[in-house]
C-alpha positions in Angstrom: 33.5 -112.6 49.0 32.7 -109.2 47.4 36.2 -108.8 45.9 36.0 -112.7 44.4 32.3 -111.6 42.8 34.1 -108.9 40.8 36.7 -110.5 39.6 34.2 -113.5 37.6 32.3 -110.0 35.8 34.6 -109.4 32.8 32.9 -107.2 31.0 29.3 -107.5 32.3 29.5 -111.4 32.4 29.7 -113.5 35.4 32.7 -116.2 34.7 34.3 -119.3 37.0 36.9 -118.3 38.9 39.0 -121.3 38.4 38.4 -124.7 36.3 39.5 -128.5 37.4 40.6 -130.6 34.4 39.9 -134.3 35.2 36.9 -135.2 37.5 38.8 -138.3 39.1 39.5 -138.9 42.7 41.8 -135.9 42.6 39.8 -133.8 40.5 36.2 -134.0 42.3 38.4 -133.6 45.6 40.1 -130.4 44.4 37.0 -129.0 43.0 35.1 -129.5 46.7 37.9 -127.8 48.6 37.9 -124.9 46.4 34.4 -124.2 45.9 34.6 -124.6 49.9 36.3 -121.6 50.2 33.7 -119.5 48.3 35.0 -119.9 44.8 32.9 -120.4 41.6 34.2 -123.7 40.2 33.7 -125.3 36.6 34.9 -128.9 36.4 35.4 -130.3 33.1 35.9 -133.8 32.1 35.7 -136.0 28.7 34.1 -138.7 29.6 30.4 -139.4 30.6 31.0 -140.4 33.8 32.8 -138.7 37.1 35.0 -141.0 38.6 35.5 -144.0 36.4 38.8 -145.4 37.7 38.3 -144.7 41.4 35.2 -147.1 40.9 37.6 -149.7 40.2 40.3 -149.3 42.3 41.1 -151.7 45.4 39.2 -154.4 43.3 35.8 -152.3 43.5 36.1 -151.1 47.2 38.5 -148.4 47.3 41.2 -148.2 49.6 40.9 -144.8 50.5 43.9 -144.2 52.2 45.9 -145.4 55.1 45.2 -144.9 58.8 48.4 -144.0 59.5 50.7 -140.8 60.4 51.6 -138.2 57.6 55.0 -139.0 58.4 54.5 -142.8 58.0 52.7 -142.0 53.9 55.9 -140.8 53.7 57.9 -143.8 54.2 56.1 -145.6 51.6 56.4 -143.0 48.9 59.8 -144.3 47.4 60.2 -141.6 44.5 59.8 -137.7 45.8 58.2 -138.7 49.4 60.4 -135.8 50.6 58.6 -132.8 47.4 55.2 -134.0 49.5 56.2 -133.3 53.1 54.4 -130.3 53.4 51.1 -131.3 51.7 50.9 -134.6 53.6 51.5 -132.7 56.8 49.1 -130.1 56.2 46.4 -133.0 55.3 47.2 -136.1 56.4 45.0 -139.6 56.5 42.5 -138.4 59.6 41.8 -134.7 58.0 40.9 -137.4 55.0 39.3 -140.1 57.0 37.1 -136.8 58.6 36.1 -135.2 55.3 34.1 -138.7 54.0 33.0 -139.4 57.4 31.1 -135.6 57.9 29.5 -136.8 54.2 28.0 -139.8 55.3 30.7 -141.9 54.3 31.1 -144.3 57.1 35.0 -146.0 56.8 36.9 -148.8 58.5 40.0 -149.7 59.1 41.6 -153.3 57.8 44.9 -154.9 58.4 47.8 -153.1 57.4 45.6 -149.7 58.1 43.8 -150.0 55.1 40.9 -147.8 54.8 37.9 -148.7 53.2 34.3 -147.8 53.1 32.1 -149.9 55.2 29.7 -150.4 52.0 32.7 -152.0 50.7 32.0 -150.6 47.6 34.5 -147.6 45.3 30.6 -145.9 45.1 30.3 -144.8 48.4 33.6 -142.8 48.3 32.6 -141.0 44.7 29.2 -140.3 46.1 30.8 -138.6 48.9 32.9 -136.9 46.2 30.0 -136.4 44.1 27.6 -135.0 46.8 30.5 -132.1 48.3 30.7 -130.6 44.7 27.1 -130.4 44.6 27.1 -129.0 48.2 29.1 -125.8 47.0 27.7 -125.1 44.2 30.3 -126.9 41.5 29.1 -126.9 37.9 30.0 -129.8 36.4 30.3 -131.0 32.3 31.5 -133.2 29.8 34.1 -131.5 27.9 37.4 -132.0 26.1 40.4 -129.5 27.0 42.8 -128.9 24.2 44.8 -126.2 25.6 45.3 -124.0 28.6 45.4 -120.1 27.8 48.0 -117.9 29.5 49.2 -114.2 29.4 52.5 -112.7 30.8 50.3 -112.8 34.1 49.6 -116.7 34.0 46.5 -118.6 33.5 43.4 -116.7 31.4 41.0 -119.5 30.6 40.9 -123.1 28.8 39.8 -123.9 25.2 37.9 -126.9 24.9 36.3 -128.5 21.8 33.3 -126.1 21.8 34.8 -123.1 23.3 36.9 -120.4 25.1 36.3 -120.1 29.1 37.8 -117.9 31.1 39.2 -118.4 34.6 41.7 -117.0 37.0 42.9 -120.5 37.8 43.7 -123.8 36.7 43.8 -127.2 38.5 45.3 -130.4 36.0 44.4 -133.3 37.7 43.8 -135.4 34.8 45.9 -138.6 36.0 48.4 -140.4 34.3 48.4 -143.5 31.8 47.4 -146.4 33.6 44.1 -148.2 32.8 43.5 -146.0 29.5 39.9 -147.5 29.4 39.0 -145.1 32.2 40.3 -141.7 30.5 43.8 -141.7 31.7 45.1 -141.4 28.4 48.0 -138.6 29.1 46.4 -135.4 27.9 47.4 -133.4 31.0 51.1 -134.3 30.1 50.6 -132.5 26.7 48.9 -129.3 28.3 51.8 -129.2 30.8 54.1 -129.8 28.4 53.2 -127.2 26.2 53.5 -124.7 28.7 57.1 -125.3 29.0 57.2 -128.3 31.9 59.1 -131.0 32.0 57.8 -134.5 32.4 59.4 -137.3 33.7 59.0 -140.7 30.9 56.0 -142.4 32.4 55.9 -146.1 33.2 54.1 -148.5 35.1 54.3 -148.5 38.7 52.6 -151.0 41.3 52.1 -153.4 38.4 53.2 -157.3 37.5 56.1 -158.4 36.4 57.4 -160.6 33.1 59.6 -163.5 34.5 61.7 -165.6 32.3 61.5 -169.1 31.6 58.1 -171.0 32.5 57.9 -171.9 35.9 55.9 -169.2 36.7 52.9 -169.7 34.0 53.1 -173.7 35.3 51.7 -172.5 38.3 49.8 -170.2 36.8 46.8 -169.3 39.2 48.8 -170.4 42.2 48.4 -167.8 45.3 50.6 -167.7 48.0 50.3 -166.3 51.5 53.1 -165.3 53.8 56.1 -165.9 52.0 59.2 -163.4 52.1 60.5 -161.5 49.2 63.2 -160.0 47.8 64.2 -158.3 44.7 67.9 -158.0 43.5 69.4 -156.4 41.0 72.6 -157.6 39.0 75.0 -156.3 41.5 73.6 -158.5 44.1 72.2 -155.6 46.4 68.5 -156.4 48.1 66.4 -153.3 46.5 63.4 -153.9 47.9 61.9 -156.5 50.3 58.5 -157.3 51.7 56.4 -159.8 53.0 52.6 -161.2 52.4 51.0 -162.3 49.2 52.4 -163.4 45.7 50.4 -164.8 43.0 51.8 -166.6 39.6 50.5 -165.9 36.3 50.4 -166.7 32.7 53.1 -163.8 32.0 55.1 -164.3 35.3 53.7 -162.6 39.1 51.5 -160.7 41.1 50.1 -160.0 43.9 51.0 -157.2 46.8 54.4 -157.9 47.4 54.8 -157.9 43.5 53.0 -154.6 43.3 55.0 -153.0 45.7 58.2 -154.7 44.6 57.9 -153.2 40.7 58.2 -149.3 41.8 61.8 -150.4 42.5 62.5 -152.3 39.2 65.4 -150.6 37.3 67.5 -152.6 34.7 68.5 -156.5 35.4 66.7 -157.6 38.7 65.7 -161.1 40.2 62.7 -162.2 42.7 64.0 -164.2 45.4 61.4 -166.4 47.2 61.3 -167.7 51.0 58.5 -169.8 50.6 58.9 -170.9 54.4 60.0 -167.7 56.5 58.6 -169.1 59.7 61.3 -171.8 59.2 65.4 -171.8 59.5 66.9 -174.2 57.2 67.6 -176.4 60.4 63.9 -176.6 61.1 62.6 -176.8 57.9 64.9 -179.7 56.9 63.6 -181.3 60.3 60.2 -180.9 58.9 61.1 -182.1 55.5 63.1 -185.6 57.3 59.7 -185.7 59.0 57.3 -186.3 56.0 59.7 -188.3 53.7 59.4 -190.8 56.8 55.6 -190.5 56.6 55.2 -190.8 52.8 58.6 -192.8 52.9 56.8 -195.7 50.1 55.4 -193.2 48.1 56.6 -191.0 45.1 58.5 -187.8 45.5 55.8 -185.9 43.7 53.4 -187.2 46.1 55.8 -187.1 49.2 55.6 -183.1 49.5 51.9 -182.4 49.5 51.9 -181.5 53.0 54.7 -178.9 52.4 53.7 -177.1 48.7 51.0 -176.8 46.7 50.3 -179.6 44.5 51.3 -177.1 41.4 54.2 -176.1 42.4 55.8 -179.7 43.1 56.7 -180.5 39.4 58.6 -177.6 39.1 60.4 -177.7 42.7 61.2 -181.0 41.6 62.3 -180.0 38.0 64.7 -177.4 39.1 66.2 -180.2 41.5 66.3 -182.7 39.0 64.5 -185.1 40.7 62.5 -188.1 39.2 59.0 -187.2 40.3 58.9 -191.4 40.4 61.6 -191.4 42.9 60.7 -192.9 46.2 60.6 -190.8 49.1 62.8 -193.2 50.9 65.9 -192.9 48.2 66.0 -189.2 48.3 69.8 -188.5 49.1 71.1 -186.3 51.5 72.8 -184.0 49.3 69.1 -183.6 47.3 67.0 -182.7 50.6 69.9 -180.3 51.5 69.0 -178.7 47.9 65.4 -179.1 48.2 66.0 -176.9 51.7 68.1 -174.5 49.9 65.4 -173.8 47.0 62.5 -173.2 49.2 64.0 -170.8 51.1 65.6 -169.1 48.0 63.2 -169.7 45.3 64.7 -167.5 42.5 62.9 -166.3 39.4 64.5 -164.3 36.7 62.3 -161.1 35.6 62.3 -159.7 32.1 59.9 -156.6 33.0 57.1 -154.6 33.7 53.8 -155.5 32.0 52.5 -152.5 30.2 51.4 -149.0 31.8 47.9 -149.6 31.0 48.2 -152.1 33.0 49.4 -150.5 36.2 47.6 -149.5 39.0 49.4 -145.8 39.0 52.1 -144.6 36.8 55.7 -143.4 37.4 56.8 -140.3 35.9 54.9 -137.2 35.2 55.3 -133.2 35.9 59.0 -132.9 37.3 58.3 -132.0 41.0 61.1 -129.2 40.5 59.0 -127.1 38.8 56.0 -127.4 41.3 55.4 -125.0 44.5 55.2 -128.1 47.3 52.9 -126.0 49.5 50.7 -125.0 47.1 51.1 -127.7 44.2 51.2 -124.3 42.0 53.7 -123.9 38.7 56.7 -122.2 39.3 56.6 -121.7 35.6 52.7 -120.3 34.9 51.1 -118.5 37.6 47.4 -119.4 38.1 48.3 -123.3 37.1 48.3 -126.2 39.8 48.9 -130.0 39.9 47.2 -132.5 41.6 46.7 -136.2 41.5 49.0 -139.1 39.8 49.9 -135.9 37.4 52.8 -135.2 39.3 55.7 -137.8 39.6 54.9 -139.3 42.9 53.7 -142.6 43.4 53.5 -144.6 46.5 53.4 -148.7 47.5 50.0 -150.0 47.7 47.9 -149.9 51.0 45.9 -146.4 50.4 48.8 -144.3 49.8 48.7 -143.1 46.1 45.3 -142.1 46.8 46.3 -140.0 50.0 48.9 -138.7 47.7 45.9 -137.6 45.4 43.5 -135.8 48.4 46.7 -134.4 50.2 47.7 -132.6 46.4 44.2 -131.8 45.8 44.0 -130.1 49.1 47.0 -128.5 48.6 46.1 -126.9 45.2 42.8 -125.9 46.3 44.3 -123.6 49.3 46.5 -122.1 46.7 44.5 -121.1 44.8 43.2 -118.3 47.2 47.0 -117.1 47.0 45.9 -116.7 42.9 43.1 -115.0 43.7 44.4 -112.2 45.9 47.3 -111.6 43.2 44.9 -110.8 41.1 42.5 -108.7 42.8 45.6 -106.9 44.6 46.9 -106.1 41.0 
């Protein structure tokens, strides 16, 4: 500590060892972890409140991580997962869970190994992070950073709207472009780019999809459970498949299966939905035959109510060219076979993603080849570290994206010690 105390003195005045830019999940975690090492840390956040985006994650419940091994987390990261190998192995979900438990935030594991606070409130996670920062004397200020200052030896400080602040290192944790009302407006990308870093073009990931035609819109509000989905590209190759929930909306489709599928969307694609994955075509045909027999004297629009949600029936009949008023006992064998085929492969053409502002997470960001995977330090600017969504890494739903934030923030915090030692040695 004596050497670090000396480092803080510039012309007789005390300065900060390092500055964390961004008071979201990654920024708060990085600040607390760096301060835990005995460093004097300043956290700068442009919003008047910390953790604005964190508070709305998981529909306000905060899916804080996934209770699985590091390797399983990496399997749920479709892009640049290999880059995160070291960070994830050094700080897996069990370590993150232990951190929050130690801070008095009790956790629980739900379906799919998703981890939530027992309170079911994101505020509990934010309170734990703020308490950790307070316990380790992190200074928190409201300020907008305009520039990261450097010399030939690396980071020397930052310039805000109001002042210039000296420091030995900076952790850039400003988030991505999703949910800009929470402050994620891409400021960090500009700062990184100004220092020579390449930014992989950003787009929404874990984002709803827009569809062609009006079928989905006609079923707006309908939520389906236990359906199987496949995302198929224009060459007929299945590029993603999943099982779970899906929601029809006024613009197309959403829900957990669709959000994860969006991470793979490139070019023209179609979404294939198996509405009855528990039944093969033969068993589904038998099921339909029974229903048609039971409701043989009813119109088709009423004969399928045991098989399909009511709002879906008009869409299905329209696709098959079947008159809704046709009596069930008049349905031809070929029409029944076509019905079976449609229920096993209800296809919608994807027009594109919703805007990045509506995405849960941003795909793109600072190019990983320019970042040291063990420390999250820039390979171009000594003393500059990255954490969280600003890095070009994103994952599926299930707590994996926040786990990326915690793991990269921890790696960056640990990495700052090396920066301090380098300066002292000089």
